[in-house]
N, C-alpha and C positions, 0 to 999 in steps of 0.2 A: 117631365121626368123621362129620363133616357130608357129606352126598351133594352131589356136584359137578355132577349131572346136573340138567337142568331140563326142563320140560314145555312143549310148543307145540301150539297148535291150528293146524292146516294146513287151508286151504279150497283145494280144487281145482275148477276150473270146465271145462265142456265147452269144447274148443278149436275152432279154426277147421275142423278136419278131422272132427269129430265127425258122423257121419251119423245126423241126427234121425229117418230112416226105419228104423233098426235099433236094437234093443234093446242095452243095454250089453254083454251077453255075446256079442252078434254083431258088436261093433266090429271092425275090423282088428286083428290081434296081441292079441286077448283072452288067448289061452292064455299068451303070454310075459308080458302085464302080471300075470295071475293069479299065475304062478310067481314073478315078482319080488316082489309084495306078500306073498305067503305067506311069502317068505324073510325080509322085513323084519319081519314078525311073529315068525317063529321066533327071530330074533336079538335080539328085545326093543326094537327101534327103535319099531315101531308098536305101541301099546298098544290101540287101538280104531280102527275106521275103517268107513266106508260112506256111501252116498248120503244126502243130505238132501232133505226135502220131495218136490218134483217130480222129484228126480234130476239136476237140472242141475249141482248142487254135490255134493261129496264132502267130508266132514270126517274128517281123521286127526287122533289124538292121538298124538304122539310124545315120546319121553324121549331127550334128547341133551344135548351140552355147549353148543350154541348155534345161532344161526339159520343160520350158515354151513354146519354139518354137515347141517342139514334140507335146504338147497338142494342140496348135494353128493350126499347120498344119493338124493334123489328125481330128480336129474338123470339118474340111470341107469334110470329107469322107461321102457320102450320107447314108452310112450304120450305122453311129454312132447316128445321131439325130432319125433314124427309129428304133433304138435300135436292128438292126440285129447283129451288133457287139459292144462290149464296151471295153474300155481300162481296163485291169485288172492290169497291172504293167508297170512302166517306171523305168529302172534301168540303171544308168550310168555303162558303160562298159570299164574297164580298158584293153587294149589288150597288153599282155605280150608276147605271142607267134605269129609267123608269121606276116604278114602284110596284112591289108584290102586291097581290090582293089580300086583303085583310078580312077575317072572319068576324 
């Protein structure tokens, strides 16, 4: 049976309320954000994630039914309505090489 899920690469960027004087783990509501993200990993939504380069952007690899689900799930992140982070891009990812980790 074919897998109905797809993979998406989500790029999040520092938002208007990101405090550049503070480290990532010192931003407001870090603990709530971390608990939320850990739960997304535990339930198989987020496969991989972390800061890119200088840390202004974060890359998440997620496995879902579609882009609308990506937006809906990430909208619950405490950092998005606070504008600590914002979604910059959501791209469908076609994996041609290797094999993603399965939960």
